[in-house]
SEMIMAR-633132 format. One record per residue (C-alpha): x, z, y; residue number from 1; residue in three letters. Coordinates in nm, 2 decimals, decimal comma. Example, Ala and Ser with C-alpha at 12.3 -4.5 7.8 and 13.67 -1.06 7.14 Angstrom:
! SEMIMAR-633132
X  Z  Y  resi  resn
1,23  0,78  -0,45  1  ALA $
1,37  0,71  -0,11  2  SER $
! end
This chain:
! SEMIMAR-633132
X  Z  Y  resi  resn
-2,52  0,76  -3,40  1  MET $
-2,66  0,54  -3,13  2  LYS $
-2,61  0,81  -2,87  3  LYS $
-2,24  0,85  -2,97  4  ARG $
-2,19  0,48  -2,95  5  PHE $
-2,35  0,46  -2,60  6  ILE $
-2,15  0,76  -2,48  7  ILE $
-1,82  0,62  -2,61  8  MET $
-1,90  0,27  -2,47  9  PHE $
-1,98  0,42  -2,13  10  THR $
-1,65  0,62  -2,13  11  ILE $
-1,45  0,31  -2,22  12  MET $
-1,62  0,10  -1,96  13  ALA $
-1,55  0,36  -1,69  14  ILE $
-1,19  0,39  -1,80  15  SER $
-1,13  0,02  -1,79  16  SER $
-1,27  0,00  -1,44  17  ILE $
-1,05  0,29  -1,33  18  ALA $
-0,75  0,12  -1,50  19  PHE $
-0,82  -0,21  -1,31  20  ALA $
-0,83  -0,02  -0,98  21  LYS $
-0,50  0,15  -1,07  22  ASP $
-0,34  -0,19  -1,16  23  ALA $
-0,46  -0,34  -0,83  24  ASN $
-0,32  -0,05  -0,64  25  LYS $
0,02  -0,08  -0,80  26  TYR $
0,03  -0,45  -0,76  27  ILE $
-0,04  -0,40  -0,39  28  ALA $
0,23  -0,13  -0,38  29  ASP $
0,49  -0,41  -0,46  30  LEU $
0,45  -0,52  -0,10  31  ASP $
0,56  -0,19  0,04  32  SER $
0,87  -0,15  0,26  33  LYS $
0,95  0,18  0,08  34  ASP $
1,19  0,12  -0,21  35  GLU $
1,06  0,42  -0,41  36  LYS $
0,70  0,30  -0,39  37  THR $
0,80  -0,05  -0,50  38  VAL $
1,01  0,08  -0,79  39  THR $
0,75  0,32  -0,91  40  GLN $
0,48  0,05  -0,90  41  ALA $
0,71  -0,19  -1,09  42  ALA $
0,77  0,07  -1,35  43  ASP $
0,40  0,15  -1,40  44  TRP $
0,31  -0,22  -1,41  45  LEU $
0,58  -0,29  -1,67  46  GLY $
0,49  0,01  -1,89  47  GLU $
0,12  -0,10  -1,88  48  ASN $
0,22  -0,47  -1,94  49  LYS $
0,02  -0,58  -1,64  50  GLU $
0,05  -0,96  -1,66  51  LYS $
-0,13  -1,00  -1,33  52  ASP $
0,17  -0,85  -1,16  53  ALA $
0,43  -1,10  -1,30  54  SER $
0,42  -1,34  -1,01  55  LYS $
0,48  -1,06  -0,75  56  LYS $
0,75  -0,90  -0,97  57  LEU $
0,93  -1,24  -1,00  58  ALA $
0,93  -1,27  -0,63  59  ALA $
1,11  -0,93  -0,61  60  LEU $
1,40  -1,07  -0,81  61  LEU $
1,55  -1,20  -0,48  62  SER $
1,50  -0,88  -0,29  63  ASP $
1,80  -0,75  -0,11  64  LYS $
1,77  -0,40  -0,26  65  ARG $
1,94  -0,36  -0,59  66  ASP $
1,70  -0,10  -0,72  67  GLY $
1,40  -0,32  -0,65  68  VAL $
1,56  -0,61  -0,83  69  ARG $
1,65  -0,38  -1,12  70  LEU $
1,30  -0,24  -1,17  71  HIS $
1,14  -0,58  -1,13  72  ALA $
1,36  -0,72  -1,40  73  VAL $
1,28  -0,44  -1,63  74  GLN $
0,91  -0,47  -1,57  75  ALA $
0,91  -0,84  -1,64  76  LEU $
1,10  -0,77  -1,97  77  GLY $
0,83  -0,52  -2,07  78  TYR $
0,55  -0,75  -1,97  79  ILE $
0,70  -1,03  -2,17  80  GLY $
0,57  -1,38  -2,17  81  GLY $
0,78  -1,70  -2,12  82  ASN $
0,66  -1,78  -1,77  83  ASP $
0,95  -1,60  -1,59  84  TYR $
1,23  -1,63  -1,84  85  VAL $
1,39  -1,90  -1,62  86  GLY $
1,39  -1,65  -1,33  87  SER $
1,54  -1,38  -1,54  88  LEU $
1,81  -1,62  -1,67  89  ASN $
1,90  -1,70  -1,31  90  GLN $
1,93  -1,33  -1,23  91  VAL $
2,17  -1,30  -1,53  92  LEU $
2,38  -1,59  -1,40  93  LEU $
2,37  -1,51  -1,03  94  ASN $
2,29  -1,15  -0,93  95  ASP $
2,58  -0,97  -0,76  96  LYS $
2,50  -0,64  -0,93  97  ASN $
2,62  -0,60  -1,29  98  PRO $
2,35  -0,34  -1,37  99  THR $
2,08  -0,59  -1,26  100  VAL $
2,25  -0,87  -1,47  101  ARG $
2,27  -0,64  -1,77  102  TYR $
1,90  -0,55  -1,73  103  ALA $
1,82  -0,93  -1,71  104  ALA $
2,01  -0,99  -2,03  105  LEU $
1,81  -0,71  -2,20  106  LEU $
1,48  -0,85  -2,07  107  ALA $
1,55  -1,20  -2,20  108  THR $
1,65  -1,05  -2,54  109  MET $
1,32  -0,86  -2,54  110  ARG $
1,12  -1,17  -2,46  111  ILE $
1,30  -1,38  -2,72  112  LYS $
1,28  -1,73  -2,57  113  ASP $
1,50  -2,01  -2,70  114  ASP $
1,57  -2,12  -2,34  115  LYS $
1,79  -1,81  -2,30  116  SER $
2,04  -1,88  -2,57  117  VAL $
2,23  -2,15  -2,38  118  PRO $
2,22  -1,94  -2,07  119  VAL $
2,38  -1,65  -2,26  120  TRP $
2,66  -1,88  -2,35  121  LYS $
2,70  -2,00  -2,00  122  GLN $
2,70  -1,64  -1,87  123  ALA $
2,96  -1,54  -2,13  124  LYS $
3,20  -1,80  -1,98  125  ALA $
3,17  -1,66  -1,63  126  THR $
3,09  -1,29  -1,67  127  GLU $
3,35  -1,03  -1,57  128  LYS $
3,16  -0,71  -1,65  129  ASP $
3,29  -0,57  -1,98  130  PRO $
2,96  -0,43  -2,10  131  PHE $
2,77  -0,75  -2,04  132  ILE $
3,06  -0,95  -2,21  133  LEU $
3,05  -0,72  -2,51  134  ASP $
2,67  -0,77  -2,56  135  LEU $
2,70  -1,15  -2,51  136  LEU $
2,98  -1,16  -2,76  137  THR $
2,77  -0,97  -3,01  138  LYS $
2,47  -1,20  -2,95  139  LEU $
2,69  -1,50  -3,01  140  GLU $
2,83  -1,36  -3,33  141  ALA $
2,48  -1,28  -3,45  142  LYS $
2,38  -1,64  -3,41  143  GLU $
2,65  -1,77  -3,63  144  LYS $
! end
């Protein structure tokens, strides 16, 4: 029994060290100039809910590349936490790309922070994209 426990503990320890190395590699990849590298890193970090990447992902919300902003928004939504809800709300209100704005709305819905509700109302007043408007209308109706 003790041998099994020691073997299992050793495997878990080695796996966690390897995972930490992977996370650090993907966090470093967020600084790449290559869009595909950045988006793949953001996806991996989001899927693995790597909170240590949140600050770098939030910095990507102002990147000039739509795909980078989109994947950063999605990753922050998967990671969760209330630290960057304000940044996601600003993307919802101000990003020029409707797909990125829609993803920001979904991310704030996933995080479920009360600070987002007034922003959703504000976005509904200015939004022109029909898909975003439809979802905002449904959210408003659900609150009543």
